[in-house]
C-alpha positions in Angstrom: 11.8 -5.0 20.1 15.4 -4.1 19.4 16.5 -1.7 16.7 19.8 -1.0 15.1 21.2 2.2 13.6 21.4 2.2 9.8 23.1 4.9 7.8 21.2 6.3 4.8 22.2 9.2 2.5 19.7 11.8 1.4 20.9 14.6 -1.0 24.5 13.7 -0.2 24.0 14.0 3.5 24.3 10.9 5.8 21.7 10.2 8.4 21.6 7.5 11.1 18.2 6.0 11.5 16.9 3.4 13.9 15.6 0.3 12.1 14.1 -3.0 13.3 16.2 -6.1 12.5 15.4 -7.4 9.0 14.1 -4.1 7.7 17.4 -2.6 6.6 16.8 -3.4 2.9 13.3 -1.8 3.0 14.7 1.3 4.7 17.5 1.6 2.1 15.0 1.2 -0.7 12.7 3.9 0.9 15.7 6.2 1.3 16.7 5.7 -2.3 13.2 6.4 -3.5 13.1 9.6 -1.4 16.5 10.7 -2.6 15.4 10.2 -6.3 12.2 12.1 -5.7 14.1 15.0 -4.1 16.6 15.2 -6.9 13.7 15.1 -9.5 11.9 17.9 -7.6 15.0 20.0 -7.4 15.5 19.7 -11.1 11.9 20.4 -12.0 11.2 23.2 -9.6 14.5 24.9 -9.3 13.9 25.1 -5.5 17.2 25.1 -3.7 16.0 24.8 -0.1 16.2 21.3 1.2 13.3 22.0 3.6 11.1 23.1 0.8 12.1 20.1 -1.3 11.3 17.8 1.7 7.9 19.4 2.1 7.1 19.1 -1.6 8.2 15.4 -1.6 6.1 14.7 1.5 3.1 16.3 0.0 3.6 14.2 -3.2 4.0 11.0 -1.3 0.9 11.7 0.9 -1.1 12.5 -2.3 0.0 9.2 -3.9 -0.9 7.3 -0.6 -4.4 8.9 -0.6 -4.9 7.9 -4.2 -3.8 4.3 -3.4 -6.0 4.1 -0.3 -9.0 5.2 -2.4 -8.2 2.6 -5.1 -8.0 -0.1 -2.4 -11.3 1.1 -0.9 -13.0 1.0 -4.3 -11.5 -2.5 -5.0 -12.7 -3.8 -1.6 -16.2 -2.5 -2.2 -16.3 -4.1 -5.7 -15.1 -7.4 -4.3 -17.7 -7.3 -1.5 -20.4 -6.7 -4.0 -19.2 -9.6 -6.2 -18.9 -12.0 -3.2 -22.5 -11.1 -2.1 -23.7 -11.7 -5.7 -21.9 -15.1 -5.8 -23.4 -16.0 -2.4 -26.9 -15.2 -3.6 -26.3 -17.2 -6.8 -25.0 -20.2 -4.8 -27.9 -20.0 -2.3 -30.4 -19.8 -5.2 -28.8 -22.8 -6.8 -28.8 -24.8 -3.6 -32.5 -24.0 -3.0 -33.3 -24.9 -6.6 -31.5 -28.2 -6.3 -32.8 -28.8 -2.8 -36.5 -28.6 -3.9 -36.1 -31.6 -6.1 -34.4 -33.8 -3.5 -34.9 -33.2 0.2 -32.4 -35.9 1.2 -29.3 -34.0 -0.2 -26.7 -33.4 2.4 -23.6 -31.5 1.7 -20.2 -33.2 1.7 -18.0 -31.6 4.4 
């Protein structure tokens, strides 16, 4: 797969980054989000080192990602339980209706 160089600016400093075709807008959006986070951290923490800012931002993003993964996992488990409950309900209804009429065939 080919890539192209895209210029992004982080804390006023330009960087050339390889990017797959069609992903330039997503890369620019990510760079903008990172830049905003770094500026916010610099103002809140009074840290002047770009390296320390980058580490703090990376830790914050990783923490947010972990929280989102956990939420997705919990949502997936909840949906699995609901699907199984619906399956049992449908099976019970089919059995109940099937007892009264053995000639019922499903429409497919």
